C-alpha positions as CSV (number, residue, x, y, z in Angstrom):
1,M,-1.5,-42.1,-32.5
2,R,-3.9,-39.2,-32.2
3,R,-4.6,-36.6,-34.8
4,P,-2.6,-33.4,-34.1
5,S,-4.5,-30.9,-32.0
6,G,-5.3,-27.4,-33.2
7,D,-2.9,-25.9,-30.7
8,V,0.0,-27.7,-32.3
9,L,-0.6,-26.0,-35.6
10,L,-1.1,-22.6,-34.0
11,L,2.1,-23.0,-31.9
12,F,4.1,-24.1,-34.9
13,I,3.0,-21.1,-37.0
14,L,3.7,-18.6,-34.2
15,L,7.0,-20.2,-33.3
16,I,8.2,-20.0,-36.9
17,A,7.1,-16.4,-37.2
18,R,8.7,-15.5,-33.9
19,A,12.0,-17.1,-34.7
20,R,12.1,-15.7,-38.2
21,I,11.2,-12.2,-37.1
22,D,13.9,-12.2,-34.4
23,T,16.6,-13.3,-36.8
24,L,15.5,-11.0,-39.6
25,A,15.3,-8.0,-37.3
26,E,18.9,-8.4,-36.3
27,W,20.0,-9.1,-39.9
28,A,18.2,-6.1,-41.4
29,T,18.6,-3.5,-38.7
30,L,21.7,-4.2,-36.7
31,P,25.3,-4.0,-38.1
32,T,26.3,-7.6,-38.2
33,A,29.9,-7.1,-37.2
34,T,29.0,-4.8,-34.3
35,L,26.4,-7.3,-33.1
36,Q,28.7,-10.2,-33.2
37,T,31.4,-8.2,-31.3
38,D,29.0,-7.0,-28.7
39,V,27.6,-10.5,-28.1
40,A,31.1,-11.9,-27.7
41,R,31.9,-9.1,-25.2
42,L,28.7,-9.9,-23.3
43,V,29.0,-13.7,-23.0
44,G,32.7,-14.2,-23.7
45,S,33.7,-14.7,-20.1
46,W,31.7,-17.9,-19.8
47,W,31.0,-19.1,-23.4
48,P,33.8,-21.0,-25.1
49,A,35.5,-18.8,-27.6
50,A,35.7,-21.6,-30.2
51,G,31.9,-22.1,-29.9
52,L,31.2,-18.4,-30.4
53,K,33.4,-18.3,-33.4
54,L,31.6,-21.3,-35.0
55,L,28.2,-19.9,-34.3
56,A,29.0,-16.4,-35.6
57,D,27.0,-16.9,-38.8
58,R,26.6,-13.4,-40.4
59,Q,23.9,-14.7,-42.7
60,T,21.5,-15.6,-39.9
61,S,21.9,-14.2,-36.4
62,D,24.1,-14.0,-33.4
63,P,25.2,-17.0,-31.3
64,V,22.8,-16.3,-28.5
65,T,19.7,-15.8,-30.7
66,L,20.5,-18.9,-32.7
67,T,20.8,-20.9,-29.5
68,L,17.5,-19.6,-28.1
69,V,15.7,-20.5,-31.4
70,S,17.2,-24.0,-31.3
71,L,16.2,-24.5,-27.7
72,A,12.6,-23.3,-28.5
73,L,12.4,-25.7,-31.4
74,G,13.6,-28.5,-29.1
75,L,10.8,-27.7,-26.6
76,F,8.4,-27.7,-29.5
77,L,9.6,-31.2,-30.4
78,V,8.7,-32.3,-26.8
79,Y,5.3,-30.5,-27.3
80,L,4.7,-32.6,-30.4
81,G,5.5,-35.8,-28.6
82,V,3.2,-34.9,-25.7
83,D,0.4,-34.1,-28.1
84,A,0.9,-37.3,-30.1
85,L,1.5,-39.8,-27.3
86,G,0.1,-38.1,-24.2
87,G,-3.5,-39.1,-24.5
88,H,-3.2,-41.6,-21.6
89,L,-2.1,-38.8,-19.3
90,G,-5.6,-37.6,-18.9
91,P,-7.1,-34.2,-20.1
92,A,-6.1,-32.2,-17.0
93,V,-2.5,-33.4,-16.8
94,L,-2.1,-33.0,-20.6
95,Q,-3.4,-29.5,-20.4
96,R,-0.9,-28.6,-17.6
97,V,2.0,-30.1,-19.5
98,K,1.1,-28.2,-22.6
99,L,0.7,-24.9,-20.8
100,T,4.0,-25.4,-19.1
101,L,5.8,-26.2,-22.4
102,A,4.2,-23.2,-24.1
103,G,5.2,-21.0,-21.2
104,A,8.8,-22.3,-21.5
105,I,8.9,-21.6,-25.2
106,I,7.7,-18.0,-24.6
107,L,10.2,-17.6,-21.8
108,V,13.0,-18.7,-24.1
109,L,12.1,-16.7,-27.2
110,V,10.7,-13.5,-25.6
111,G,12.3,-13.5,-22.2
112,G,15.6,-14.7,-23.5
113,Q,15.8,-12.3,-26.4
114,T,14.8,-9.4,-24.2
115,G,17.4,-10.3,-21.7
116,L,20.0,-10.4,-24.5
117,Y,19.2,-6.9,-25.7
118,I,19.1,-5.6,-22.2
119,G,22.6,-7.0,-21.6
120,L,23.9,-5.7,-25.0
121,R,22.5,-2.2,-24.3
122,H,24.1,-2.2,-20.8
123,I,27.6,-2.8,-22.3
124,S,27.1,-0.7,-25.4
125,G,25.3,2.5,-24.4
126,P,21.8,3.8,-23.5
127,A,20.7,4.4,-27.1
128,A,21.6,0.9,-28.4
129,Y,19.5,-2.2,-28.7
130,T,16.2,-0.6,-27.6
131,H,13.2,1.6,-28.6
132,D,13.3,5.4,-28.3
133,G,10.1,6.3,-26.6
134,G,9.2,3.2,-24.7
135,V,12.6,2.8,-23.0
136,I,15.1,5.7,-23.6
137,Q,12.6,8.5,-23.3
138,T,10.6,6.9,-20.5
139,E,13.8,6.5,-18.4
140,V,14.6,10.1,-19.0
141,T,11.1,11.2,-17.8
142,I,11.8,9.3,-14.6
143,Q,15.0,11.2,-14.2
144,Y,13.1,14.4,-14.9
145,L,10.5,13.4,-12.3
146,L,13.0,12.8,-9.6
147,A,14.7,16.1,-10.4
148,G,11.5,18.1,-10.3
149,V,11.4,18.8,-14.0
150,N,8.1,18.6,-16.0
151,P,8.6,16.0,-18.7
152,Y,6.0,17.6,-20.9
153,A,7.6,21.1,-20.8
154,A,11.2,19.8,-21.2
155,D,12.8,18.6,-24.4
156,Y,15.1,15.6,-25.0
157,V,17.8,17.1,-27.1
158,N,20.5,16.7,-24.6
159,T,19.6,13.1,-23.6
160,P,20.3,9.7,-25.1
161,M,17.3,10.2,-27.3
162,A,19.4,12.4,-29.5
163,A,21.5,9.4,-30.5
164,W,18.6,7.3,-31.6
165,G,17.0,7.5,-35.1
166,T,18.0,9.3,-38.3
167,E,15.1,11.4,-39.5
168,Y,11.8,13.0,-38.5
169,R,13.1,13.2,-34.9
170,T,10.4,15.4,-33.6
171,A,10.0,13.2,-30.5
172,L,13.0,15.0,-29.1
173,Y,10.5,17.8,-28.3
174,H,7.6,15.7,-27.0
175,Y,6.7,12.9,-24.6
176,P,3.5,11.5,-26.1
177,Y,2.5,9.1,-23.3
178,L,0.5,9.9,-20.1
179,P,2.1,10.1,-16.6
180,W,1.3,6.6,-15.3
181,T,4.0,5.3,-17.7
182,F,6.8,6.9,-15.7
183,L,5.1,7.2,-12.3
184,F,4.6,3.4,-12.0
185,S,8.1,2.7,-13.3
186,A,9.9,5.2,-11.0
187,P,10.1,2.8,-7.9
188,F,11.6,0.1,-10.1
189,Y,14.1,2.6,-11.4
190,L,15.2,3.5,-7.8
191,L,15.3,-0.2,-6.7
192,S,17.2,-1.3,-9.7
193,N,19.8,1.4,-9.4
194,L,20.1,0.7,-5.7
195,A,20.6,-3.0,-6.3
196,W,22.7,-3.1,-9.5
197,G,23.6,0.5,-10.2
198,W,21.6,0.6,-13.5
199,F,18.1,0.2,-14.9
200,D,16.3,-0.8,-18.1
201,Q,12.7,0.0,-18.6
202,R,12.2,-3.5,-20.0
203,F,12.5,-4.9,-16.5
204,V,9.0,-3.4,-15.9
205,Y,7.6,-4.6,-19.3
206,L,8.8,-8.1,-18.8
207,L,7.3,-8.4,-15.4
208,L,3.9,-7.0,-16.5
209,F,4.0,-9.1,-19.7
210,A,4.4,-12.3,-17.6
211,A,1.5,-11.2,-15.3
212,T,-0.6,-10.4,-18.4
213,L,-0.1,-13.9,-19.8
214,Y,-1.1,-15.5,-16.4
215,M,-4.2,-13.4,-16.1
216,A,-5.3,-14.0,-19.7
217,V,-5.1,-17.8,-19.1
218,K,-7.2,-17.4,-16.0
219,L,-9.8,-15.4,-17.9
220,A,-10.0,-18.0,-20.8
221,G,-12.8,-20.5,-20.8
222,S,-12.1,-24.0,-22.2
223,P,-8.6,-25.7,-22.2
224,G,-8.3,-25.0,-25.9
225,Q,-9.1,-21.3,-25.4
226,Q,-6.5,-21.2,-22.6
227,L,-3.8,-22.6,-24.9
228,A,-4.8,-20.4,-27.8
229,T,-4.8,-17.3,-25.6
230,L,-1.5,-18.0,-24.1
231,L,0.1,-18.7,-27.5
232,V,-1.3,-15.7,-29.4
233,L,-0.4,-13.3,-26.6
234,G,3.0,-14.8,-25.7
235,L,4.2,-15.4,-29.3
236,N,2.4,-12.5,-30.9
237,P,4.6,-11.7,-33.9
238,I,4.5,-7.9,-33.2
239,L,3.7,-7.5,-29.5
240,A,6.5,-9.9,-28.5
241,S,8.9,-7.7,-30.6
242,D,7.6,-4.7,-28.7
243,V,8.5,-6.3,-25.4
244,I,11.9,-7.3,-26.7
245,F,12.8,-3.8,-28.0
246,G,10.8,-2.0,-25.4
247,Q,7.7,-0.4,-26.9
248,N,5.0,0.2,-24.3
249,D,1.8,-1.4,-25.7
250,S,2.3,-4.3,-23.3
251,F,2.2,-1.8,-20.4
252,V,-1.3,-0.6,-21.4
253,L,-2.4,-4.1,-22.1
254,F,-1.6,-5.2,-18.6
255,W,-3.9,-2.7,-17.0
256,I,-6.7,-3.5,-19.3
257,V,-6.4,-7.3,-18.7
258,L,-6.2,-6.6,-15.0
259,G,-9.3,-4.5,-15.2
260,V,-11.2,-7.3,-17.0
261,L,-10.0,-9.9,-14.5
262,L,-11.1,-7.7,-11.5
263,L,-14.4,-7.0,-13.1
264,R,-15.1,-10.7,-13.5
265,W,-14.2,-11.3,-9.9
266,A,-16.5,-8.6,-8.7
267,E,-19.4,-10.1,-10.7
268,R,-18.9,-13.7,-9.7
269,R,-17.9,-13.4,-6.1
270,R,-20.4,-10.8,-5.0
271,P,-23.5,-10.8,-7.2
272,G,-25.3,-7.6,-7.0
273,A,-22.5,-5.9,-5.1
274,G,-22.2,-2.2,-5.0
275,W,-19.3,0.1,-6.1
276,P,-16.7,-1.1,-3.6
277,A,-16.6,-4.5,-5.3
278,F,-16.1,-2.8,-8.7
279,A,-13.6,-0.2,-7.5
280,P,-10.4,-2.3,-8.1
281,A,-11.5,-2.9,-11.7
282,M,-12.3,0.7,-12.3
283,I,-9.0,1.8,-10.9
284,A,-7.2,-0.5,-13.2
285,F,-9.1,0.9,-16.2
286,G,-8.3,4.4,-14.9
287,L,-4.6,3.6,-14.8
288,A,-4.8,2.2,-18.4
289,C,-6.4,5.5,-19.5
290,A,-3.7,7.4,-17.6
291,S,-1.0,5.6,-19.6
292,K,-2.0,6.0,-23.3
293,P,-5.0,7.6,-25.0
294,T,-5.5,4.3,-26.9
295,A,-7.2,3.0,-23.7
296,W,-9.8,5.8,-23.8
297,F,-11.7,4.0,-26.7
298,L,-12.5,1.1,-24.3
299,M,-14.5,3.1,-21.8
300,P,-17.7,3.6,-23.8
301,F,-18.0,-0.2,-24.0
302,V,-17.3,-0.7,-20.3
303,A,-19.8,2.0,-19.5
304,L,-22.5,0.3,-21.5
305,Y,-21.6,-3.1,-20.0
306,L,-22.2,-1.7,-16.5
307,V,-25.4,0.2,-17.4
308,R,-26.9,-2.8,-19.4
309,R,-26.4,-5.0,-16.3
310,D,-29.0,-2.8,-14.5
311,A,-31.4,-2.2,-17.4
312,A,-33.8,-4.8,-18.7
313,G,-34.8,-4.2,-22.3
314,L,-35.3,-0.5,-23.1
315,P,-36.2,0.9,-19.6
316,S,-38.4,3.8,-18.7
317,R,-37.0,7.2,-17.9
318,R,-36.9,6.2,-14.3
319,G,-35.1,3.0,-15.2
320,W,-32.6,4.9,-17.3
321,V,-31.9,7.2,-14.3
322,A,-31.4,4.2,-12.0
323,A,-29.1,2.5,-14.5
324,A,-27.1,5.6,-15.0
325,G,-26.9,6.1,-11.3
326,G,-25.6,2.5,-10.8
327,W,-23.0,3.2,-13.5
328,L,-21.8,6.3,-11.8
329,R,-21.6,4.6,-8.4
330,R,-19.5,1.8,-9.9
331,S,-17.4,3.9,-12.3
332,W,-16.4,7.0,-10.3
333,P,-13.1,5.3,-9.1
334,W,-12.1,5.2,-12.8
335,L,-12.5,8.9,-13.4
336,A,-11.0,9.7,-10.0
337,T,-8.0,7.6,-10.7
338,F,-7.5,9.3,-14.1
339,V,-7.8,12.8,-12.6
340,L,-5.5,12.0,-9.7
341,V,-2.8,10.7,-12.0
342,V,-3.1,13.2,-15.0
343,G,-4.6,16.2,-13.2
344,P,-1.4,17.5,-11.5
345,W,0.5,17.5,-14.8
346,F,-2.3,19.2,-16.6
347,A,-2.4,21.8,-13.9
348,W,1.3,22.3,-14.0
349,D,1.4,23.1,-17.7
350,P,-1.8,22.3,-19.6
351,A,-0.4,23.6,-22.9
352,A,2.7,21.4,-22.7
353,L,0.7,18.3,-21.9
354,A,-1.8,18.9,-24.7
355,D,1.0,19.6,-27.2
356,D,2.9,16.4,-26.3
357,V,0.0,14.0,-26.0
358,W,-2.5,15.3,-28.5
359,R,-1.3,18.0,-30.9
360,W,2.0,16.2,-31.7
361,S,0.1,13.1,-32.9
362,A,-2.7,15.1,-34.6
363,G,-0.2,17.0,-36.7
364,T,-1.0,20.4,-35.3
365,S,2.1,20.9,-33.1
366,A,4.9,23.1,-34.3
367,T,7.0,19.9,-34.4
368,P,4.5,17.2,-35.3
369,Y,4.7,13.5,-35.8
370,Q,5.1,12.4,-39.4
371,I,2.4,10.9,-41.6
372,R,3.3,7.2,-41.9
373,G,2.1,3.7,-41.3
374,W,0.0,1.1,-42.9
375,G,-3.4,2.9,-43.3
376,L,-5.1,5.8,-45.1
377,S,-2.0,7.9,-44.5
378,N,-0.2,6.0,-47.4
379,F,-2.9,7.1,-49.8
380,V,-2.5,10.7,-48.7
381,L,1.2,10.5,-49.4
382,A,0.8,8.5,-52.6
383,W,-1.7,11.0,-54.1
384,G,0.5,14.0,-53.1
385,L,-2.2,15.6,-50.9
386,V,0.6,17.1,-48.6
387,A,3.9,18.8,-49.4
388,D,5.8,16.5,-47.0
389,R,5.4,14.0,-44.2
390,L,5.3,16.6,-41.5
391,A,2.5,18.7,-43.1
392,Y,-1.0,18.9,-41.7
393,W,-3.9,17.0,-43.3
394,P,-7.4,16.9,-41.7
395,F,-7.5,13.2,-40.8
396,W,-9.9,14.1,-37.9
397,I,-12.7,14.6,-40.5
398,V,-12.4,11.0,-41.7
399,E,-12.0,9.8,-38.1
400,V,-15.3,11.5,-37.1
401,L,-17.2,10.3,-40.2
402,L,-16.1,6.7,-39.7
403,G,-15.7,6.6,-35.9
404,G,-19.1,8.1,-34.9
405,P,-21.4,5.7,-36.8
406,L,-19.0,2.8,-36.1
407,L,-19.2,3.5,-32.3
408,A,-23.0,3.7,-32.4
409,A,-23.4,0.5,-34.4
410,L,-21.0,-1.4,-32.0
411,L,-22.7,-0.1,-28.9
412,W,-26.1,-1.2,-30.3
413,Q,-24.8,-4.6,-31.0
414,Q,-23.4,-4.8,-27.5
415,W,-26.8,-3.6,-26.1
416,R,-28.5,-6.6,-27.7
417,A,-26.0,-9.1,-26.3
418,N,-24.2,-7.4,-23.4
419,Q,-21.2,-9.7,-22.9
420,L,-17.7,-8.6,-21.8
421,S,-16.2,-10.3,-24.8
422,R,-18.4,-8.1,-27.0
423,A,-17.2,-5.0,-25.2
424,L,-13.6,-6.0,-25.8
425,Y,-14.2,-6.9,-29.4
426,G,-16.1,-3.6,-30.0
427,Y,-13.1,-1.8,-28.6
428,V,-10.8,-3.6,-31.1
429,V,-13.0,-2.7,-34.1
430,L,-13.4,0.9,-33.1
431,L,-9.7,1.4,-32.4
432,F,-8.7,-0.3,-35.6
433,G,-11.1,1.9,-37.6
434,F,-9.7,5.0,-35.9
435,F,-6.1,3.9,-36.4
436,Y,-6.6,3.1,-40.1
437,V,-7.9,6.6,-41.0
438,S,-5.6,8.4,-38.7
439,R,-2.3,10.2,-39.3
440,F,-0.3,7.1,-38.7
441,L,-1.0,3.4,-38.3
442,N,2.1,2.0,-36.7
443,E,2.8,-1.7,-36.9
444,N,2.9,-2.1,-33.1
445,Y,-0.8,-1.1,-32.9
446,L,-1.6,-4.2,-34.9
447,G,0.1,-6.4,-32.4
448,Y,-1.8,-4.7,-29.6
449,L,-5.1,-5.3,-31.4
450,L,-4.3,-8.9,-32.1
451,S,-3.7,-9.5,-28.3
452,L,-7.1,-7.9,-27.5
453,I,-8.8,-10.1,-30.1
454,A,-7.2,-13.2,-28.5
455,L,-8.4,-12.0,-25.1
456,A,-11.9,-11.4,-26.4
457,A,-12.0,-14.8,-28.1
458,G,-10.9,-16.5,-24.9
459,L,-13.7,-14.9,-23.0
460,S,-16.3,-16.2,-25.5
461,P,-18.0,-19.5,-24.6
462,P,-17.2,-22.2,-27.1
463,A,-19.9,-23.6,-29.4
464,G,-21.9,-26.3,-27.7
465,G,-21.0,-25.7,-24.2
466,M,-20.7,-23.3,-21.3
467,P,-17.4,-24.2,-19.5
468,A,-16.3,-22.7,-16.2
469,G,-15.0,-19.2,-16.8
470,A,-17.3,-18.5,-19.8
471,E,-20.0,-15.9,-19.5
472,P,-23.6,-16.8,-20.2
473,A,-25.7,-15.1,-22.8
474,P,-27.9,-12.3,-21.5
475,A,-31.5,-13.1,-20.6
476,A,-33.9,-12.5,-23.5
477,T,-36.1,-9.3,-23.3
478,P,-38.9,-8.0,-25.5
479,H,-36.4,-6.0,-27.3
480,S,-33.7,-8.6,-27.9
481,K,-33.6,-11.7,-30.0
């Protein structure tokens, strides 16, 4: 019998975390009696009543979640057997079987739990079993869009948003996301209502999440990296919960992963190609930036990656001009995409857009977002530096003092070894630094960052080899070691 592979340990850790988080989330946040009743209403027409009654354990979870966890653990038992006894299958077959089993576990735990909450929400009400901004509010913005109402100038007081949450509900007066979040989802809203008469924004998130996992595996290098990337992205303890409840970090992640994949294709299939080959990747990055400002922090690293490809060492002034010109020729679709998506809404009401997307999160709006999270904000509260959570405190000063030097250092490191994996990792480090010293570091941001680290690690060539799909180190120059 072989020694256990590293992916077995990783899968077991993530599987336990995922199962425990799902059961604790229900036990801690949802009224147990209501949950059991709603689940019985949802599945009672085909699930034996006696079985539902026996599975209705109020100390753990609902019958469906318990069954999903048991099915996932059963699949893991098969995975263990394949790893222990499947050496004779051959590396290629073994890898395919493991990827299939890992995908099945993700489908059960993430897809199954999301489907459960979608169904429970459908029979309970629009403010139940879901997230406020990523689902409820985004669906309302689609309705506003179809009615010709500006989502940034309107409020959400008379919408299902009013029935969600208990305190600090300033989101009732702001839509903090950029227009691509509801523009892309609007056709799905129309098609779903035409087909079934109702819609849940998580239909979109699930579809994009599955596509993200597929693309991330394609981007990874070795078989081990493929498995690790799939497991960390698919069973991410926080991001998977975001998909289940409907936060939209997976939406932004899809466009970034798509941009990276298209950028790789442009480089490999057409070496030395001009801007048309790079346009699809730049459009994807533009759509990410037109979804949430968190994607903006990626673009300095992408810009340097494109410039450095055309600049050997530290070029002359003429060389810098040529490199910058090459970057502009390749990157203008990114800026054009962003302007085309965001520009009309800015022109419609620039003050409303700025207030919702920027001033609300910065704490300068009349109804700002609260100081909260897992970063510097806790020390500001603990030391009594503000009168209450909604008060203003100049976090921007710390953000500039930390972010400026950090960005410069990260770009310098990328200049010395200009790899796409370094660009992604630099983005993670900069964004985490910014989040940590900002007004709020929400837990969902950490799941997003973990997914990007997994993607960057998958792009990195493993020690001692250069497998297909890995990027080579840059050629040495007089100014690099």
